[in-house]
C-alpha positions, 0 to 999 in steps of 0.5 A, a space after each residue: 234751469 241749465 243755461 245754455 251758453 255759446 262759446 264763440 269758435 276761435 278761428 271764426 272770431 279771428 276771420 271776422 275780425 281780420 274781414 272787418 278790419 278791411 271794410 274798415 280800409 277799404 271804407 276810409 279807402 274808397 268813401 271819401 272820395 265817393 261822397 266828395 264827387 256825390 256832393 259836389 254832382 248834387 250842388 252842380 244839379 240844384 244850385 240853379 235853384 239859387 242862381 233862378 233868383 238873379 238869373 230870372 229878373 237878369 235875363 227875363 226868364 219867366 218861372 216856366 222858362 225856369 222850371 222846364 229848364 230845370 227838369 230838362 236835366 232829367 230829361 236826358 238823364 234818364 235816356 242815357 242812364 241805362 246805356 250807361 251803368 251797362 257801359 260801365 261795367 266793360 270798361 270801369 269806372 276810372 273811364 266812367 267817372 272821369 269822362 262823366 264828371 269832366 264833361 259833366 263840371 265844364 257844362 255846369 260852368 259854362 251854364 254861366 253864358 246863357 242869354 236866351 231861353 234855348 241857350 237854358 235849355 240846352 244846358 239842362 240837358 247836356 248836364 243831364 246828359 253827360 251826369 247820366 249813369 252818375 249815382 246809379 254807377 256808385 250804386 252798383 261800385 259799392 256792390 263790388 266789394 261790400 256784401 249786401 249785410 255792409 252795404 246799407 251803411 256805406 249806401 247811407 254814407 254816400 248818399 249823405 251828400 245829398 243834405 250835406 250839399 244843402 247844408 253846404 251849398 246855401 250859404 257858399 251859393 248865398 256868398 259867391 253869388 253877393 260878394 262876386 256879383 259884378 267882378 269883371 262884368 259877372 253877375 254873381 250868378 253866373 260866378 257862382 256856376 263858375 266856381 261850383 262846377 269847375 270842381 267836379 272837372 278836377 274830382 273826375 280827374 283824381 276819380 280815374 288815377 285814384 279809384 281801382 275797376 274792382 277788387 281784383 285791379 286794386 294795388 292797396 290790397 294784397 292777394 287774401 285780402 282780395 280772396 276774402 273780398 270774393 268768399 264775403 261777396 258769395 251769395 248762397 247760391 253762387 260760385 264766388 265772382 270778385 269781379 264785374 261781369 258784363 252783360 253781352 249788349 242783346 243779354 243786357 238788353 232782354 235783362 232790362 225787358 224782362 224787369 220791366 216786367 217785374 211788378 216789384 221792380 215797378 214798386 219800388 220805383 213809383 216808390 222813389 218817384 214819388 221821394 223823387 218828386 218832393 226831392 225836387 220841388 223841395 231842392 229847385 223852389 226851397 229859395 223860393 219858397 224863403 223868398 215869399 216869407 220875406 227873405 230878400 237878401 240872398 246871402 240870408 235865404 242862403 243861411 237859413 236853407 241850410 237848417 232844414 238840411 241840417 235836421 236833413 243830413 241828421 234824418 238821415 242818419 238817424 232813421 236809417 239808425 233807428 230801422 236797423 235797430 229794430 230790423 225794419 224798412 218798409 215802416 219807416 220808409 213809409 211813416 216818414 213820408 207821411 209826417 214828410 208831407 205833413 209837415 209840408 203841407 203845413 208850411 202853406 198855411 203859415 207865415 210867420 217865417 221861423 214856423 216856416 222854417 221849424 216846418 221845412 226842417 221837419 219836412 226835411 228830417 223826414 223826407 231825406 231819412 225816408 230817401 236813402 233809407 229806400 238804397 238800401 232795398 233794390 240791391 237786395 232784390 236784385 241777383 247780381 246779373 241783374 243789378 246793373 240794369 235793375 237799379 239803372 230801370 228803378 233810378 231812370 223811370 223814379 227821377 222822371 219825378 225830378 222832371 214832373 214836379 219843377 215843370 209843374 211847380 214852376 208852371 203852377 206858379 206863373 198862372 198862379 202867381 205861389 206854389 202853395 197848389 203843386 206843394 200839396 198835390 206832391 204832399 199828397 203823391 208823398 201819401 200815396 208813396 207811403 202806401 205803395 211801399 207796404 202794398 207794393 215792396 214784399 216783406 221778403 226784401 224787408 226782410 233780407 235787406 234787415 238780415 244783411 244789412 
């Protein structure tokens, strides 16, 4: 029997090498700044979880007040996320990130001055308003540079900022709150909000001057490199387009209405909703869970909280790699959600702090693995002209979990004195999300995401 040997076309091989080198260059240029920016975005979003350990007793806030304030961030975030993403296509990433990051950094730092529940609610509402559009804007921005076959890896690299923010933020927040407490008559939580908020504004200014709105406007790319990017971004049946092409407002509105009638969009949004509920339950209440386990030192809580996030970072990398190796997405997301739910549910039955940290770490490993892997699916399903609105719709609907989860758990803890019932409810929701991944997400999306990532 003769064996057929495929000989690579030297021209094709040379083009592939050239394209690979080009995308390494783009990744080195864009991803470090985008990663650090998202790290501070998530840090400023969740550091209230550590601030509340001092803020609640100092200002007399109940768990319900804290939960509502934490959740109000997502009300304004949801309201302004889609308009922000549509507007970004018209004004570009530089003005968008500059506006978003400068304003959210100042608002996060300004939260140090709140004294009443109403002021706390207003600060959190404004923080969500100013940050709206950051995450879906970056997801959209990556589609201007990377074809689908390369987008999964850079999306994962960008989103690794979430667990890394928790890994760094816990020890950092705990140290600031302990070391600076009552320095110059400011409490530790006030110093923490100030020192972790202002860098975001500085990063916004850097983004404005450093980033390019599109490949054709990047002075660090030559004409042949820009042409190669344009060619790589072409999908079958599409004309070559290297520029973002904003839809007119009326057409964008019609596109949004059409997408809201798409069952797959709602399926994707529901899956993200269950992930968001679990994620923000975890991030906003992890310090409280550790404190209830007997860790009363804020500095120690900060260090212990870093352990689960280390496992979350490892899970995001290893589950994503396993998914690529096995050419499969849906079952990886579904099974990860199930294991994370079981581990999280197990935390309600243990009393040993070491066993608690182990279960929290196991939950983080699979929760962040599922959460980051999920975002390889929506950009593949959506067409280029519908991607800005579609990504924002999935994110906006799903992120309502960020409001429901902390408000629900805050109310439960205020009335029962414990979080167990709320945690078990979130675990049940995660199981439902696992089923939805398999039933609601078409195999075609899974196949396309794998064949192109």
